[in-house]
Structure formats: structure tokens, C-alpha cells
BAFI-3210 file (N, C-alpha, C; in Angstrom, 3 decimals, decimal comma, padded with zeros to 6 digits):
// residues 89
n [1|2|3|4|5|6|7|8|9|10|11|12|13|14|15|16|17|18|19|20|21|22|23|24|25|26|27|28|29|30|31|32|33|34|35|36|37|38|39|40|41|42|43|44|45|46|47|48|49|50|51|52|53|54|55|56|57|58|59|60|61|62|63|64|65|66|67|68|69|70|71|72|73|74|75|76|77|78|79|80|81|82|83|84|85|86|87|88|89]
n.u [089,860|087,660|088,363|090,560|089,285|087,748|089,682|090,471|088,264|086,623|086,316|083,631|082,700|080,120|077,078|074,926|071,691|070,031|071,613|073,866|076,364|079,385|079,584|081,407|084,340|086,927|086,082|085,585|084,334|081,364|081,955|084,703|086,581|086,136|086,686|089,394|090,377|089,728|091,368|093,946|094,017|093,688|095,937|098,056|097,597|098,130|100,838|102,166|101,614|103,113|105,653|107,826|108,712|109,865|112,776|115,575|115,992|113,487|111,943|110,224|111,528|110,964|110,170|111,758|112,615|112,447|113,011|111,013|108,740|108,187|107,535|105,270|103,631|103,255|101,804|099,488|098,598|097,951|095,884|094,086|093,429|092,112|089,948|088,640|087,905|086,151|084,118|083,016|081,431]
n.v [173,159|173,373|171,685|173,065|175,327|174,188|173,420|175,757|176,521|177,764|176,140|175,769|175,247|172,986|174,257|174,827|175,803|177,079|177,849|178,975|178,051|176,506|173,170|171,430|169,283|169,780|172,073|174,294|173,477|174,658|176,304|176,387|178,403|180,209|178,582|178,111|180,716|181,267|179,362|180,262|182,825|182,154|180,487|182,277|184,105|182,499|181,837|184,393|185,290|183,620|183,900|185,333|183,634|181,568|179,812|181,634|180,950|180,082|182,272|184,712|187,022|190,215|190,604|188,493|185,186|182,583|180,194|180,768|181,282|178,707|177,439|178,937|178,249|175,503|175,601|176,898|174,929|172,839|174,124|174,370|171,687|171,169|172,973|171,956|169,483|170,248|171,681|169,734|168,660]
n.w [-109,847|-108,184|-106,056|-104,916|-103,946|-101,991|-100,193|-098,916|-097,578|-094,773|-091,679|-089,540|-086,211|-085,069|-083,709|-080,934|-081,375|-079,535|-077,274|-078,370|-077,950|-078,922|-080,056|-081,043|-081,352|-078,962|-077,691|-074,885|-071,629|-069,930|-067,554|-067,375|-067,855|-065,767|-063,608|-064,043|-063,823|-061,137|-059,896|-060,635|-059,480|-056,758|-056,409|-056,929|-054,863|-052,644|-053,158|-053,231|-050,680|-049,090|-050,054|-048,940|-046,987|-048,259|-049,614|-051,049|-053,754|-054,550|-054,634|-056,506|-058,843|-060,111|-063,545|-064,480|-065,525|-063,458|-060,736|-058,991|-060,516|-061,392|-058,998|-058,308|-060,479|-059,967|-057,566|-058,462|-060,212|-058,460|-057,084|-059,210|-059,661|-057,226|-057,414|-059,674|-058,642|-056,599|-057,986|-059,649|-062,569]
ca.u [089,530|086,706|089,072|091,360|088,370|087,320|090,797|090,558|086,980|086,740|085,487|082,945|082,204|078,681|076,643|073,585|070,946|069,443|072,585|074,922|077,627|079,938|079,518|082,392|085,455|087,937|085,526|085,680|083,088|080,713|082,555|086,118|087,346|085,992|087,412|090,822|090,660|089,696|092,562|095,139|093,970|093,943|097,323|098,932|097,419|098,876|102,280|102,708|101,506|104,169|106,901|108,925|109,168|110,499|114,207|115,850|115,831|112,064|111,266|110,168|112,052|110,186|110,629|112,749|112,154|113,222|112,361|109,805|107,628|107,877|106,832|103,957|102,874|102,871|100,743|098,282|098,158|097,284|094,617|093,200|092,930|091,132|088,747|087,946|087,314|085,024|083,051|082,889|080,135]
ca.v [174,442|173,146|171,105|174,086|176,188|173,425|173,382|177,003|176,813|177,873|175,192|176,364|174,169|172,889|175,038|174,604|176,993|177,777|178,456|179,656|177,460|175,563|171,801|170,617|168,717|170,724|173,271|174,321|173,298|175,927|177,160|176,096|179,647|180,762|177,682|178,383|182,036|181,118|178,615|181,112|183,869|181,525|180,039|183,445|184,648|181,619|181,970|185,692|185,469|182,852|184,067|185,815|182,541|180,568|180,039|182,688|180,429|179,866|183,571|185,288|188,374|190,899|190,607|187,454|183,807|181,958|179,072|181,266|181,069|177,278|177,165|179,559|177,420|174,260|175,923|177,150|173,639|172,149|174,833|174,010|170,347|171,275|173,644|171,004|168,458|170,850|172,038|168,647|168,723]
ca.w [-109,263|-107,108|-104,928|-104,253|-103,201|-100,832|-099,254|-098,172|-096,963|-093,322|-090,952|-088,399|-085,371|-084,893|-082,564|-080,430|-081,788|-078,386|-076,372|-079,104|-077,569|-079,886|-079,542|-081,741|-080,586|-078,521|-077,075|-073,437|-070,896|-069,640|-066,547|-067,190|-067,787|-064,419|-062,719|-064,245|-063,250|-059,684|-059,497|-060,797|-058,455|-055,456|-056,386|-056,794|-053,511|-051,733|-053,400|-052,843|-049,235|-048,422|-050,791|-048,090|-046,144|-049,120|-049,850|-052,039|-055,126|-054,845|-054,661|-057,851|-059,010|-061,134|-064,936|-064,712|-065,517|-062,399|-060,079|-058,331|-061,446|-061,388|-057,735|-058,453|-061,410|-059,287|-056,609|-059,261|-060,744|-057,357|-056,872|-060,312|-059,365|-056,142|-057,931|-060,548|-057,793|-055,876|-058,915|-060,622|-063,271]
c.u [088,602|087,402|089,912|090,472|087,899|088,424|090,817|089,239|087,129|085,789|084,925|082,423|080,679|078,270|075,221|072,802|070,408|070,486|073,656|076,300|078,099|079,934|080,536|083,487|086,428|087,381|085,612|084,323|082,605|081,449|084,047|086,985|087,315|086,693|088,913|091,212|090,692|090,946|093,819|095,159|094,269|095,398|098,302|098,805|098,192|100,376|102,828|102,538|102,600|105,532|108,056|109,483|109,876|112,001|114,416|115,660|114,375|111,276|111,341|110,714|111,382|110,899|111,750|112,062|113,045|112,434|111,112|108,576|107,211|107,114|105,417|103,063|102,392|101,746|099,435|097,725|097,432|095,927|093,619|092,610|091,884|089,835|087,970|087,263|086,081|083,854|082,877|081,489|079,523]
c.v [174,276|172,584|172,147|175,050|175,486|173,376|174,618|177,395|176,768|176,899|175,869|175,225|174,179|173,707|174,671|175,883|177,769|178,497|179,250|179,110|176,501|174,170|170,890|170,128|169,828|171,994|173,151|174,065|174,644|176,775|177,009|177,355|180,207|179,881|177,922|179,716|181,968|180,404|179,476|182,212|183,305|181,087|181,187|184,084|183,810|181,822|183,300|185,983|184,696|183,011|184,477|184,724|181,450|180,829|181,044|182,205|180,276|181,170|184,148|186,712|188,990|190,905|189,599|186,091|183,065|180,818|179,506|181,101|179,602|176,891|177,727|178,734|176,137|174,504|176,177|175,850|172,826|172,799|174,500|172,618|170,355|171,919|172,693|169,907|169,007|171,096|170,997|168,660|167,358]
c.w [-108,067|-105,872|-104,194|-103,465|-101,935|-099,769|-098,366|-097,511|-095,444|-092,642|-089,714|-087,541|-085,295|-083,681|-082,192|-080,678|-080,592|-077,546|-077,097|-078,770|-078,650|-079,266|-080,209|-080,814|-080,195|-077,901|-075,562|-072,807|-070,402|-068,609|-066,415|-067,156|-066,373|-063,394|-062,832|-063,631|-061,732|-059,189|-059,584|-059,737|-057,070|-055,346|-056,230|-055,417|-052,497|-051,907|-052,881|-051,350|-048,495|-049,080|-049,890|-047,179|-046,943|-049,233|-050,990|-053,476|-055,515|-054,853|-056,068|-057,829|-060,227|-062,488|-065,205|-064,749|-064,532|-061,773|-059,336|-059,210|-061,467|-060,123|-057,803|-059,377|-060,742|-058,282|-057,356|-059,834|-059,676|-057,076|-057,978|-060,100|-058,265|-056,614|-058,814|-059,733|-057,057|-056,797|-060,010|-061,242|-063,392]
res [m|l|n|s|a|r|m|f|k|r|k|v|p|d|s|d|a|r|s|g|q|a|t|g|h|g|t|l|k|k|g|s|f|w|q|s|l|l|a|v|l|a|g|n|a|i|y|f|s|m|q|r|f|l|p|a|r|a|q|h|h|l|y|q|i|d|w|g|l|a|v|d|f|c|i|c|l|v|c|y|g|l|v|r|r|i|f|h|d]
***
């Protein structure tokens, strides 16, 4: 009975008492959300500003999964790499 209760016990990551930030494995660094948001916003701004100059296959059509999404994703990925390089901790 004791072993089955231990199986369902919820694991809580270790936390730093002063900051309240989780310090366990797999936690995000302090500004990574904001870096990701900045990269996605910049990447989408770049993609949608140059979308009309791209070939028809690379243009995104509303509510469809197409090659335009792949191009947009690649631009956002490059922007994320640049943001991480600029704001290197």
C-alpha cells in the first residue's frame, strides 16, 4: 500500500526560496520566454513584409497548412538564433 501511494505522489521541482524560480532540470532560463517572443514577432514581421515578393508556393494562405508556414518558421528560427546570440547570458 505504501509503495502505490508513493507512485502517485506529485513531484515538485526544487525552488529557490528568494526568487521563487524553479531550479530543477528542464526549467527555462530567466528571459527565454521574452527572447522567444521577440524572435517570433520579428520573424513574422520580416515574413509578412516580404510575403508579396515571394513565389506563390512560399506565400501563406489563411487557415491552411502550406509552404508559407515553413518559410515563416525558418525565418523565425533564424531570428531566434540571432536574439540568443545578442542576449547571450
